[in-house]
PQR file with spaces between the fields and no chain letter, atoms N, CA, C, O and H, PARSE charges and radii, in Angstrom:
ATOM       1  N    MET     1     -11.762   11.652    5.549 -0.4000 1.5000
ATOM       2  CA   MET     1     -10.677   11.074    6.325 -0.0000 2.0000
ATOM       3  C    MET     1      -9.544   10.708    5.373  0.5500 1.7000
ATOM       4  O    MET     1      -9.780   10.206    4.274 -0.5500 1.4000
ATOM       5  N    GLU     2      -8.319   10.965    5.805 -0.4000 1.5000
ATOM       6  CA   GLU     2      -7.132   10.589    5.017 -0.0000 2.0000
ATOM       7  C    GLU     2      -6.487    9.351    5.628  0.5500 1.7000
ATOM       8  O    GLU     2      -6.302    9.269    6.842 -0.5500 1.4000
ATOM       9  H    GLU     2      -8.128   11.373    6.698  0.4000 1.0000
ATOM      10  N    TYR     3      -6.154    8.407    4.788 -0.4000 1.5000
ATOM      11  CA   TYR     3      -5.498    7.181    5.219 -0.0000 2.0000
ATOM      12  C    TYR     3      -4.119    7.095    4.576  0.5500 1.7000
ATOM      13  O    TYR     3      -3.899    7.626    3.487 -0.5500 1.4000
ATOM      14  H    TYR     3      -6.305    8.474    3.801  0.4000 1.0000
ATOM      15  N    THR     4      -3.199    6.427    5.254 -0.4000 1.5000
ATOM      16  CA   THR     4      -1.840    6.271    4.745 -0.0000 2.0000
ATOM      17  C    THR     4      -1.564    4.812    4.430  0.5500 1.7000
ATOM      18  O    THR     4      -1.881    3.915    5.211 -0.5500 1.4000
ATOM      19  H    THR     4      -3.378    5.997    6.139  0.4000 1.0000
ATOM      20  N    VAL     5      -0.962    4.597    3.262 -0.4000 1.5000
ATOM      21  CA   VAL     5      -0.547    3.253    2.840 -0.0000 2.0000
ATOM      22  C    VAL     5       0.944    3.328    2.528  0.5500 1.7000
ATOM      23  O    VAL     5       1.389    4.206    1.788 -0.5500 1.4000
ATOM      24  H    VAL     5      -0.704    5.326    2.628  0.4000 1.0000
ATOM      25  N    GLN     6       1.706    2.407    3.095 -0.4000 1.5000
ATOM      26  CA   GLN     6       3.149    2.387    2.866 -0.0000 2.0000
ATOM      27  C    GLN     6       3.492    1.307    1.847  0.5500 1.7000
ATOM      28  O    GLN     6       3.034    0.168    1.944 -0.5500 1.4000
ATOM      29  H    GLN     6       1.345    1.694    3.696  0.4000 1.0000
ATOM      30  N    LEU     7       4.303    1.690    0.873 -0.4000 1.5000
ATOM      31  CA   LEU     7       4.785    0.762   -0.145 -0.0000 2.0000
ATOM      32  C    LEU     7       6.275    0.593    0.048  0.5500 1.7000
ATOM      33  O    LEU     7       7.016    1.575    0.104 -0.5500 1.4000
ATOM      34  H    LEU     7       4.674    2.615    0.794  0.4000 1.0000
ATOM      35  N    GLN     8       6.715   -0.642    0.149 -0.4000 1.5000
ATOM      36  CA   GLN     8       8.126   -0.910    0.385 -0.0000 2.0000
ATOM      37  C    GLN     8       8.604   -2.011   -0.554  0.5500 1.7000
ATOM      38  O    GLN     8       7.899   -2.991   -0.793 -0.5500 1.4000
ATOM      39  H    GLN     8       6.114   -1.440    0.103  0.4000 1.0000
ATOM      40  N    TRP     9       9.797   -1.837   -1.076 -0.4000 1.5000
ATOM      41  CA   TRP     9      10.395   -2.795   -1.991 -0.0000 2.0000
ATOM      42  C    TRP     9      10.943   -3.986   -1.215  0.5500 1.7000
ATOM      43  O    TRP     9      11.662   -3.813   -0.230 -0.5500 1.4000
ATOM      44  H    TRP     9      10.370   -1.041   -0.882  0.4000 1.0000
ATOM      45  N    ASP    10      10.605   -5.190   -1.657 -0.4000 1.5000
ATOM      46  CA   ASP    10      11.150   -6.421   -1.079 -0.0000 2.0000
ATOM      47  C    ASP    10      12.134   -6.986   -2.093  0.5500 1.7000
ATOM      48  O    ASP    10      11.718   -7.603   -3.073 -0.5500 1.4000
ATOM      49  H    ASP    10      10.021   -5.330   -2.457  0.4000 1.0000
ATOM      50  N    PRO    11      13.441   -6.784   -1.875 -0.5600 1.5000
ATOM      51  CA   PRO    11      14.427   -7.211   -2.869  0.2800 2.0000
ATOM      52  C    PRO    11      14.511   -8.726   -3.045  0.5500 1.7000
ATOM      53  O    PRO    11      14.843   -9.196   -4.133 -0.5500 1.4000
ATOM      54  N    GLU    12      14.222   -9.489   -2.009 -0.4000 1.5000
ATOM      55  CA   GLU    12      14.295  -10.948   -2.124 -0.0000 2.0000
ATOM      56  C    GLU    12      13.192  -11.494   -3.031  0.5500 1.7000
ATOM      57  O    GLU    12      13.431  -12.399   -3.830 -0.5500 1.4000
ATOM      58  H    GLU    12      13.953   -9.106   -1.125  0.4000 1.0000
ATOM      59  N    ALA    13      11.992  -10.943   -2.905 -0.4000 1.5000
ATOM      60  CA   ALA    13      10.866  -11.396   -3.726 -0.0000 2.0000
ATOM      61  C    ALA    13      10.742  -10.580   -5.005  0.5500 1.7000
ATOM      62  O    ALA    13       9.995  -10.955   -5.909 -0.5500 1.4000
ATOM      63  H    ALA    13      11.798  -10.208   -2.256  0.4000 1.0000
ATOM      64  N    ALA    14      11.464   -9.469   -5.089 -0.4000 1.5000
ATOM      65  CA   ALA    14      11.421   -8.552   -6.240 -0.0000 2.0000
ATOM      66  C    ALA    14      10.012   -8.034   -6.508  0.5500 1.7000
ATOM      67  O    ALA    14       9.544   -8.011   -7.646 -0.5500 1.4000
ATOM      68  H    ALA    14      12.071   -9.165   -4.355  0.4000 1.0000
ATOM      69  N    VAL    15       9.344   -7.614   -5.422 -0.4000 1.5000
ATOM      70  CA   VAL    15       8.000   -7.038   -5.526 -0.0000 2.0000
ATOM      71  C    VAL    15       7.868   -5.858   -4.570  0.5500 1.7000
ATOM      72  O    VAL    15       8.619   -5.734   -3.603 -0.5500 1.4000
ATOM      73  H    VAL    15       9.724   -7.632   -4.497  0.4000 1.0000
ATOM      74  N    TRP    16       6.895   -4.995   -4.864 -0.4000 1.5000
ATOM      75  CA   TRP    16       6.497   -3.926   -3.963 -0.0000 2.0000
ATOM      76  C    TRP    16       5.416   -4.487   -3.052  0.5500 1.7000
ATOM      77  O    TRP    16       4.509   -5.176   -3.518 -0.5500 1.4000
ATOM      78  H    TRP    16       6.286   -5.096   -5.651  0.4000 1.0000
ATOM      79  N    VAL    17       5.504   -4.198   -1.761 -0.4000 1.5000
ATOM      80  CA   VAL    17       4.542   -4.681   -0.780 -0.0000 2.0000
ATOM      81  C    VAL    17       3.834   -3.473   -0.162  0.5500 1.7000
ATOM      82  O    VAL    17       4.479   -2.501    0.229 -0.5500 1.4000
ATOM      83  H    VAL    17       6.242   -3.638   -1.383  0.4000 1.0000
ATOM      84  N    ALA    18       2.516   -3.543   -0.079 -0.4000 1.5000
ATOM      85  CA   ALA    18       1.719   -2.475    0.515 -0.0000 2.0000
ATOM      86  C    ALA    18       1.151   -2.944    1.847  0.5500 1.7000
ATOM      87  O    ALA    18       0.711   -4.085    1.984 -0.5500 1.4000
ATOM      88  H    ALA    18       1.992   -4.333   -0.397  0.4000 1.0000
ATOM      89  N    ALA    19       1.168   -2.041    2.827 -0.4000 1.5000
ATOM      90  CA   ALA    19       0.573   -2.312    4.127 -0.0000 2.0000
ATOM      91  C    ALA    19       0.091   -0.987    4.705  0.5500 1.7000
ATOM      92  O    ALA    19       0.564    0.082    4.318 -0.5500 1.4000
ATOM      93  H    ALA    19       1.525   -1.113    2.715  0.4000 1.0000
ATOM      94  N    SER    20      -0.855   -1.072    5.634 -0.4000 1.5000
ATOM      95  CA   SER    20      -1.377    0.138    6.249 -0.0000 2.0000
ATOM      96  C    SER    20      -1.760   -0.127    7.693  0.5500 1.7000
ATOM      97  O    SER    20      -2.437   -1.108    8.001 -0.5500 1.4000
ATOM      98  H    SER    20      -1.240   -1.940    5.947  0.4000 1.0000
ATOM      99  N    ALA    21      -1.317    0.759    8.575 -0.4000 1.5000
ATOM     100  CA   ALA    21      -1.737    0.692    9.970 -0.0000 2.0000
ATOM     101  C    ALA    21      -3.124    1.310   10.120  0.5500 1.7000
ATOM     102  O    ALA    21      -3.811    1.066   11.112 -0.5500 1.4000
ATOM     103  H    ALA    21      -0.766    1.555    8.325  0.4000 1.0000
ATOM     104  N    ASP    22      -3.534    2.109    9.139 -0.4000 1.5000
ATOM     105  CA   ASP    22      -4.816    2.814    9.187 -0.0000 2.0000
ATOM     106  C    ASP    22      -5.982    2.000    8.650  0.5500 1.7000
ATOM     107  O    ASP    22      -7.113    2.143    9.114 -0.5500 1.4000
ATOM     108  H    ASP    22      -2.976    2.307    8.334  0.4000 1.0000
ATOM     109  N    ILE    23      -5.704    1.146    7.672 -0.4000 1.5000
ATOM     110  CA   ILE    23      -6.773    0.403    6.990 -0.0000 2.0000
ATOM     111  C    ILE    23      -6.582   -1.090    7.255  0.5500 1.7000
ATOM     112  O    ILE    23      -5.603   -1.692    6.813 -0.5500 1.4000
ATOM     113  H    ILE    23      -4.785    1.030    7.295  0.4000 1.0000
ATOM     114  N    ILE    24      -7.515   -1.662    7.970 -0.4000 1.5000
ATOM     115  CA   ILE    24      -7.432   -3.083    8.312 -0.0000 2.0000
ATOM     116  C    ILE    24      -7.537   -3.921    7.034  0.5500 1.7000
ATOM     117  O    ILE    24      -8.454   -3.739    6.233 -0.5500 1.4000
ATOM     118  H    ILE    24      -8.310   -1.173    8.329  0.4000 1.0000
ATOM     119  N    GLY    25      -6.583   -4.840    6.858 -0.4000 1.5000
ATOM     120  CA   GLY    25      -6.652   -5.781    5.748 -0.0000 2.0000
ATOM     121  C    GLY    25      -5.872   -5.411    4.510  0.5500 1.7000
ATOM     122  O    GLY    25      -5.857   -6.179    3.547 -0.5500 1.4000
ATOM     123  H    GLY    25      -5.838   -4.987    7.509  0.4000 1.0000
ATOM     124  N    VAL    26      -5.223   -4.259    4.501 -0.4000 1.5000
ATOM     125  CA   VAL    26      -4.432   -3.884    3.320 -0.0000 2.0000
ATOM     126  C    VAL    26      -3.084   -4.589    3.382  0.5500 1.7000
ATOM     127  O    VAL    26      -2.189   -4.183    4.123 -0.5500 1.4000
ATOM     128  H    VAL    26      -5.235   -3.636    5.282  0.4000 1.0000
ATOM     129  N    VAL    27      -2.954   -5.642    2.600 -0.4000 1.5000
ATOM     130  CA   VAL    27      -1.694   -6.345    2.417 -0.0000 2.0000
ATOM     131  C    VAL    27      -1.711   -6.836    0.979  0.5500 1.7000
ATOM     132  O    VAL    27      -2.399   -7.802    0.649 -0.5500 1.4000
ATOM     133  H    VAL    27      -3.681   -5.972    1.998  0.4000 1.0000
ATOM     134  N    MET    28      -0.950   -6.167    0.130 -0.4000 1.5000
ATOM     135  CA   MET    28      -0.911   -6.504   -1.291 -0.0000 2.0000
ATOM     136  C    MET    28       0.508   -6.419   -1.792  0.5500 1.7000
ATOM     137  O    MET    28       1.372   -5.817   -1.154 -0.5500 1.4000
ATOM     138  H    MET    28      -0.391   -5.382    0.397  0.4000 1.0000
ATOM     139  N    GLU    29       0.745   -7.028   -2.939 -0.4000 1.5000
ATOM     140  CA   GLU    29       2.067   -6.924   -3.555 -0.0000 2.0000
ATOM     141  C    GLU    29       1.933   -6.902   -5.071  0.5500 1.7000
ATOM     142  O    GLU    29       0.954   -7.381   -5.643 -0.5500 1.4000
ATOM     143  H    GLU    29       0.044   -7.518   -3.457  0.4000 1.0000
ATOM     144  N    SER    30       2.961   -6.324   -5.703 -0.4000 1.5000
ATOM     145  CA   SER    30       2.989   -6.248   -7.160 -0.0000 2.0000
ATOM     146  C    SER    30       4.412   -5.930   -7.599  0.5500 1.7000
ATOM     147  O    SER    30       5.196   -5.376   -6.829 -0.5500 1.4000
ATOM     148  H    SER    30       3.756   -5.934   -5.238  0.4000 1.0000
ATOM     149  N    GLY    31       4.737   -6.278   -8.820 -0.4000 1.5000
ATOM     150  CA   GLY    31       6.046   -5.969   -9.373 -0.0000 2.0000
ATOM     151  C    GLY    31       6.171   -4.520   -9.809  0.5500 1.7000
ATOM     152  O    GLY    31       7.271   -4.052  -10.103 -0.5500 1.4000
ATOM     153  H    GLY    31       4.100   -6.729   -9.445  0.4000 1.0000
ATOM     154  N    SER    32       5.040   -3.798   -9.855 -0.4000 1.5000
ATOM     155  CA   SER    32       5.014   -2.417  -10.314 -0.0000 2.0000
ATOM     156  C    SER    32       4.348   -1.516   -9.276  0.5500 1.7000
ATOM     157  O    SER    32       3.288   -1.853   -8.750 -0.5500 1.4000
ATOM     158  H    SER    32       4.146   -4.178   -9.616  0.4000 1.0000
ATOM     159  N    VAL    33       4.963   -0.382   -8.984 -0.4000 1.5000
ATOM     160  CA   VAL    33       4.381    0.581   -8.048 -0.0000 2.0000
ATOM     161  C    VAL    33       3.042    1.087   -8.587  0.5500 1.7000
ATOM     162  O    VAL    33       2.060    1.155   -7.848 -0.5500 1.4000
ATOM     163  H    VAL    33       5.825   -0.109   -9.411  0.4000 1.0000
ATOM     164  N    ASP    34       3.005    1.439   -9.862 -0.4000 1.5000
ATOM     165  CA   ASP    34       1.775    1.979  -10.441 -0.0000 2.0000
ATOM     166  C    ASP    34       0.625    0.976  -10.379  0.5500 1.7000
ATOM     167  O    ASP    34      -0.505    1.344  -10.057 -0.5500 1.4000
ATOM     168  H    ASP    34       3.803    1.384  -10.462  0.4000 1.0000
ATOM     169  N    ALA    35       0.906   -0.273  -10.682 -0.4000 1.5000
ATOM     170  CA   ALA    35      -0.129   -1.303  -10.621 -0.0000 2.0000
ATOM     171  C    ALA    35      -0.607   -1.513   -9.190  0.5500 1.7000
ATOM     172  O    ALA    35      -1.799   -1.716   -8.957 -0.5500 1.4000
ATOM     173  H    ALA    35       1.824   -0.572  -10.943  0.4000 1.0000
ATOM     174  N    LEU    36       0.305   -1.464   -8.240 -0.4000 1.5000
ATOM     175  CA   LEU    36      -0.050   -1.648   -6.843 -0.0000 2.0000
ATOM     176  C    LEU    36      -0.919   -0.493   -6.345  0.5500 1.7000
ATOM     177  O    LEU    36      -1.909   -0.721   -5.651 -0.5500 1.4000
ATOM     178  H    LEU    36       1.273   -1.299   -8.430  0.4000 1.0000
ATOM     179  N    ILE    37      -0.562    0.725   -6.688 -0.4000 1.5000
ATOM     180  CA   ILE    37      -1.371    1.882   -6.297 -0.0000 2.0000
ATOM     181  C    ILE    37      -2.782    1.766   -6.875  0.5500 1.7000
ATOM     182  O    ILE    37      -3.762    2.052   -6.187 -0.5500 1.4000
ATOM     183  H    ILE    37       0.243    0.910   -7.252  0.4000 1.0000
ATOM     184  N    GLU    38      -2.883    1.355   -8.116 -0.4000 1.5000
ATOM     185  CA   GLU    38      -4.189    1.207   -8.746 -0.0000 2.0000
ATOM     186  C    GLU    38      -5.025    0.140   -8.036  0.5500 1.7000
ATOM     187  O    GLU    38      -6.218    0.343   -7.810 -0.5500 1.4000
ATOM     188  H    GLU    38      -2.086    1.123   -8.675  0.4000 1.0000
ATOM     189  N    ARG    39      -4.423   -0.974   -7.689 -0.4000 1.5000
ATOM     190  CA   ARG    39      -5.139   -2.036   -6.972 -0.0000 2.0000
ATOM     191  C    ARG    39      -5.633   -1.538   -5.620  0.5500 1.7000
ATOM     192  O    ARG    39      -6.761   -1.828   -5.218 -0.5500 1.4000
ATOM     193  H    ARG    39      -3.454   -1.139   -7.873  0.4000 1.0000
ATOM     194  N    ILE    40      -4.786   -0.789   -4.920 -0.4000 1.5000
ATOM     195  CA   ILE    40      -5.147   -0.263   -3.601 -0.0000 2.0000
ATOM     196  C    ILE    40      -6.301    0.729   -3.723  0.5500 1.7000
ATOM     197  O    ILE    40      -7.227    0.711   -2.912 -0.5500 1.4000
ATOM     198  H    ILE    40      -3.870   -0.554   -5.247  0.4000 1.0000
ATOM     199  N    ARG    41      -6.245    1.590   -4.734 -0.4000 1.5000
ATOM     200  CA   ARG    41      -7.310    2.586   -4.929 -0.0000 2.0000
ATOM     201  C    ARG    41      -8.684    1.923   -5.065  0.5500 1.7000
ATOM     202  O    ARG    41      -9.685    2.463   -4.593 -0.5500 1.4000
ATOM     203  H    ARG    41      -5.493    1.604   -5.392  0.4000 1.0000
ATOM     204  N    TYR    42      -8.731    0.768   -5.703 -0.4000 1.5000
ATOM     205  CA   TYR    42     -10.000    0.070   -5.874 -0.0000 2.0000
ATOM     206  C    TYR    42     -10.387   -0.774   -4.664  0.5500 1.7000
ATOM     207  O    TYR    42     -11.576   -0.972   -4.411 -0.5500 1.4000
ATOM     208  H    TYR    42      -7.918    0.329   -6.086  0.4000 1.0000
ATOM     209  N    ALA    43      -9.416   -1.271   -3.917 -0.4000 1.5000
ATOM     210  CA   ALA    43      -9.701   -2.139   -2.772 -0.0000 2.0000
ATOM     211  C    ALA    43     -10.069   -1.364   -1.507  0.5500 1.7000
ATOM     212  O    ALA    43     -10.863   -1.843   -0.697 -0.5500 1.4000
ATOM     213  H    ALA    43      -8.450   -1.110   -4.122  0.4000 1.0000
ATOM     214  N    VAL    44      -9.500   -0.176   -1.335 -0.4000 1.5000
ATOM     215  CA   VAL    44      -9.690    0.576   -0.089 -0.0000 2.0000
ATOM     216  C    VAL    44     -11.159    0.868    0.234  0.5500 1.7000
ATOM     217  O    VAL    44     -11.571    0.600    1.362 -0.5500 1.4000
ATOM     218  H    VAL    44      -8.856    0.213   -1.993  0.4000 1.0000
ATOM     219  N    PRO    45     -11.960    1.389   -0.669 -0.5600 1.5000
ATOM     220  CA   PRO    45     -13.354    1.658   -0.292  0.2800 2.0000
ATOM     221  C    PRO    45     -14.095    0.425    0.231  0.5500 1.7000
ATOM     222  O    PRO    45     -14.863    0.518    1.189 -0.5500 1.4000
ATOM     223  N    GLU    46     -13.864   -0.720   -0.396 -0.4000 1.5000
ATOM     224  CA   GLU    46     -14.526   -1.947    0.053 -0.0000 2.0000
ATOM     225  C    GLU    46     -14.012   -2.390    1.421  0.5500 1.7000
ATOM     226  O    GLU    46     -14.798   -2.795    2.278 -0.5500 1.4000
ATOM     227  H    GLU    46     -13.240   -0.796   -1.174  0.4000 1.0000
ATOM     228  N    LEU    47     -12.695   -2.317    1.631 -0.4000 1.5000
ATOM     229  CA   LEU    47     -12.134   -2.696    2.925 -0.0000 2.0000
ATOM     230  C    LEU    47     -12.640   -1.783    4.042  0.5500 1.7000
ATOM     231  O    LEU    47     -12.952   -2.246    5.139 -0.5500 1.4000
ATOM     232  H    LEU    47     -12.056   -1.989    0.935  0.4000 1.0000
ATOM     233  N    LEU    48     -12.717   -0.498    3.756 -0.4000 1.5000
ATOM     234  CA   LEU    48     -13.214    0.445    4.768 -0.0000 2.0000
ATOM     235  C    LEU    48     -14.665    0.136    5.132  0.5500 1.7000
ATOM     236  O    LEU    48     -15.039    0.164    6.305 -0.5500 1.4000
ATOM     237  H    LEU    48     -12.463   -0.122    2.865  0.4000 1.0000
ATOM     238  N    GLU    49     -15.464   -0.156    4.130 -0.4000 1.5000
ATOM     239  CA   GLU    49     -16.870   -0.488    4.387 -0.0000 2.0000
ATOM     240  C    GLU    49     -16.995   -1.780    5.187  0.5500 1.7000
ATOM     241  O    GLU    49     -17.782   -1.852    6.131 -0.5500 1.4000
ATOM     242  H    GLU    49     -15.160   -0.178    3.178  0.4000 1.0000
ATOM     243  N    LEU    50     -16.225   -2.799    4.816 -0.4000 1.5000
ATOM     244  CA   LEU    50     -16.270   -4.079    5.532 -0.0000 2.0000
ATOM     245  C    LEU    50     -15.838   -3.947    6.987  0.5500 1.7000
ATOM     246  O    LEU    50     -16.321   -4.672    7.856 -0.5500 1.4000
ATOM     247  H    LEU    50     -15.585   -2.741    4.049  0.4000 1.0000
ATOM     248  N    ASN    51     -14.919   -3.011    7.244 -0.4000 1.5000
ATOM     249  CA   ASN    51     -14.395   -2.826    8.598 -0.0000 2.0000
ATOM     250  C    ASN    51     -15.085   -1.702    9.362  0.5500 1.7000
ATOM     251  O    ASN    51     -14.637   -1.314   10.441 -0.5500 1.4000
ATOM     252  H    ASN    51     -14.526   -2.422    6.537  0.4000 1.0000
ATOM     253  N    ASN    52     -16.172   -1.182    8.806 -0.4000 1.5000
ATOM     254  CA   ASN    52     -16.930   -0.095    9.440 -0.0000 2.0000
ATOM     255  C    ASN    52     -16.052    1.111    9.764  0.5500 1.7000
ATOM     256  O    ASN    52     -16.189    1.723   10.823 -0.5500 1.4000
ATOM     257  H    ASN    52     -16.536   -1.497    7.929  0.4000 1.0000
ATOM     258  N    GLN    53     -15.151    1.445    8.843 -0.4000 1.5000
ATOM     259  CA   GLN    53     -14.295    2.614    8.991 -0.0000 2.0000
ATOM     260  C    GLN    53     -14.854    3.745    8.134  0.5500 1.7000
ATOM     261  O    GLN    53     -15.589    3.504    7.176 -0.5500 1.4000
ATOM     262  H    GLN    53     -15.040    0.948    7.983  0.4000 1.0000
ATOM     263  N    ALA    54     -14.504    4.965    8.481 -0.4000 1.5000
ATOM     264  CA   ALA    54     -14.974    6.135    7.740 -0.0000 2.0000
ATOM     265  C    ALA    54     -14.474    6.081    6.296  0.5500 1.7000
ATOM     266  O    ALA    54     -13.352    5.640    6.044 -0.5500 1.4000
ATOM     267  H    ALA    54     -13.907    5.161    9.259  0.4000 1.0000
ATOM     268  N    PRO    55     -15.297    6.525    5.355 -0.5600 1.5000
ATOM     269  CA   PRO    55     -14.872    6.541    3.945  0.2800 2.0000
ATOM     270  C    PRO    55     -13.622    7.408    3.751  0.5500 1.7000
ATOM     271  O    PRO    55     -13.400    8.374    4.482 -0.5500 1.4000
ATOM     272  N    ALA    56     -12.820    7.047    2.763 -0.4000 1.5000
ATOM     273  CA   ALA    56     -11.584    7.786    2.478 -0.0000 2.0000
ATOM     274  C    ALA    56     -11.890    8.999    1.609  0.5500 1.7000
ATOM     275  O    ALA    56     -12.597    8.904    0.605 -0.5500 1.4000
ATOM     276  H    ALA    56     -13.000    6.263    2.169  0.4000 1.0000
ATOM     277  N    LYS    57     -11.345   10.135    2.016 -0.4000 1.5000
ATOM     278  CA   LYS    57     -11.374   11.331    1.171 -0.0000 2.0000
ATOM     279  C    LYS    57     -10.052   11.442    0.426  0.5500 1.7000
ATOM     280  O    LYS    57      -9.964   12.082   -0.622 -0.5500 1.4000
ATOM     281  H    LYS    57     -10.772   10.212    2.832  0.4000 1.0000
ATOM     282  N    ALA    58      -9.005   10.796    0.995 -0.4000 1.5000
ATOM     283  CA   ALA    58      -7.681   10.811    0.366 -0.0000 2.0000
ATOM     284  C    ALA    58      -6.868    9.632    0.874  0.5500 1.7000
ATOM     285  O    ALA    58      -7.056    9.161    1.995 -0.5500 1.4000
ATOM     286  H    ALA    58      -9.076   10.277    1.846  0.4000 1.0000
ATOM     287  N    ILE    59      -5.954    9.164    0.016 -0.4000 1.5000
ATOM     288  CA   ILE    59      -4.999    8.123    0.415 -0.0000 2.0000
ATOM     289  C    ILE    59      -3.609    8.694    0.185  0.5500 1.7000
ATOM     290  O    ILE    59      -3.289    9.148   -0.914 -0.5500 1.4000
ATOM     291  H    ILE    59      -5.802    9.547   -0.895  0.4000 1.0000
ATOM     292  N    CYS    60      -2.796    8.669    1.216 -0.4000 1.5000
ATOM     293  CA   CYS    60      -1.408    9.126    1.125 -0.0000 2.0000
ATOM     294  C    CYS    60      -0.524    7.889    0.940  0.5500 1.7000
ATOM     295  O    CYS    60      -0.508    7.000    1.792 -0.5500 1.4000
ATOM     296  H    CYS    60      -3.056    8.301    2.108  0.4000 1.0000
ATOM     297  N    PHE    61       0.209    7.835   -0.171 -0.4000 1.5000
ATOM     298  CA   PHE    61       1.112    6.722   -0.428 -0.0000 2.0000
ATOM     299  C    PHE    61       2.525    7.136   -0.055  0.5500 1.7000
ATOM     300  O    PHE    61       3.044    8.130   -0.563 -0.5500 1.4000
ATOM     301  H    PHE    61       0.196    8.557   -0.863  0.4000 1.0000
ATOM     302  N    LYS    62       3.144    6.373    0.831 -0.4000 1.5000
ATOM     303  CA   LYS    62       4.537    6.621    1.210 -0.0000 2.0000
ATOM     304  C    LYS    62       5.362    5.481    0.644  0.5500 1.7000
ATOM     305  O    LYS    62       5.151    4.316    0.982 -0.5500 1.4000
ATOM     306  H    LYS    62       2.723    5.565    1.243  0.4000 1.0000
ATOM     307  N    ILE    63       6.308    5.832   -0.226 -0.4000 1.5000
ATOM     308  CA   ILE    63       7.076    4.821   -0.943 -0.0000 2.0000
ATOM     309  C    ILE    63       8.519    4.835   -0.463  0.5500 1.7000
ATOM     310  O    ILE    63       9.165    5.882   -0.418 -0.5500 1.4000
ATOM     311  H    ILE    63       6.479    6.778   -0.500  0.4000 1.0000
ATOM     312  N    GLU    64       9.015    3.651   -0.105 -0.4000 1.5000
ATOM     313  CA   GLU    64      10.400    3.514    0.350 -0.0000 2.0000
ATOM     314  C    GLU    64      11.087    2.388   -0.408  0.5500 1.7000
ATOM     315  O    GLU    64      10.530    1.310   -0.614 -0.5500 1.4000
ATOM     316  H    GLU    64       8.491    2.800   -0.142  0.4000 1.0000
ATOM     317  N    ARG    65      12.316    2.681   -0.812 -0.4000 1.5000
ATOM     318  CA   ARG    65      13.131    1.640   -1.443 -0.0000 2.0000
ATOM     319  C    ARG    65      14.581    1.877   -1.040  0.5500 1.7000
ATOM     320  O    ARG    65      15.150    2.934   -1.309 -0.5500 1.4000
ATOM     321  H    ARG    65      12.769    3.557   -0.644  0.4000 1.0000
ATOM     322  N    TYR    66      15.152    0.901   -0.407 -0.4000 1.5000
ATOM     323  CA   TYR    66      16.549    0.966   -0.002 -0.0000 2.0000
ATOM     324  C    TYR    66      17.325   -0.053   -0.806  0.5500 1.7000
ATOM     325  O    TYR    66      16.900   -1.198   -0.961 -0.5500 1.4000
ATOM     326  H    TYR    66      14.689    0.042   -0.189  0.4000 1.0000
ATOM     327  N    GLU    67      18.448    0.367   -1.306 -0.4000 1.5000
ATOM     328  CA   GLU    67      19.313   -0.530   -2.067 -0.0000 2.0000
ATOM     329  C    GLU    67      20.651   -0.632   -1.374  0.5500 1.7000
ATOM     330  O    GLU    67      21.217    0.379   -0.959 -0.5500 1.4000
ATOM     331  H    GLU    67      18.793    1.297   -1.180  0.4000 1.0000
ATOM     332  N    ARG    68      21.150   -1.811   -1.246 -0.4000 1.5000
ATOM     333  CA   ARG    68      22.465   -2.046   -0.656 -0.0000 2.0000
ATOM     334  C    ARG    68      23.526   -1.846   -1.731  0.5500 1.7000
ATOM     335  O    ARG    68      23.412   -2.385   -2.832 -0.5500 1.4000
ATOM     336  H    ARG    68      20.690   -2.633   -1.583  0.4000 1.0000
ATOM     337  N    ILE    69      24.531   -1.091   -1.417 -0.4000 1.5000
ATOM     338  CA   ILE    69      25.610   -0.820   -2.365 -0.0000 2.0000
ATOM     339  C    ILE    69      26.871   -1.501   -1.869  0.5500 1.7000
ATOM     340  O    ILE    69      27.314   -1.271   -0.743 -0.5500 1.4000
ATOM     341  H    ILE    69      24.623   -0.653   -0.522  0.4000 1.0000
ATOM     342  N    SER    70      27.448   -2.346   -2.723 -0.4000 1.5000
ATOM     343  CA   SER    70      28.669   -3.065   -2.356 -0.0000 2.0000
ATOM     344  C    SER    70      29.862   -2.160   -2.561  0.5500 1.7000
ATOM     345  O    SER    70      29.898   -1.350   -3.488 -0.5500 1.4000
ATOM     346  H    SER    70      27.088   -2.533   -3.637  0.4000 1.0000
ATOM     347  N    ALA    71      30.833   -2.306   -1.688 -0.4000 1.5000
ATOM     348  CA   ALA    71      32.045   -1.501   -1.808 -0.0000 2.0000
ATOM     349  C    ALA    71      33.063   -2.191   -2.676  0.5500 1.7000
ATOM     350  O    ALA    71      34.152   -1.660   -2.891 -0.5500 1.4000
ATOM     351  H    ALA    71      30.804   -2.964   -0.935  0.4000 1.0000
């Protein structure tokens, strides 16, 4: 089974935030995208098991960052 995790930049807190509609309980943050992905990779199998969800064969990371540009 493939699961999707979305990573979005929070400019006010200056951190990346992870959330997933597919995996119950995935809510994490980090100042680094790479560190956040690594944390998620280790947490997902345990969360899936705790929630009686099918094991992950793949995780798709969707990364979004919007920056406001002043004129």
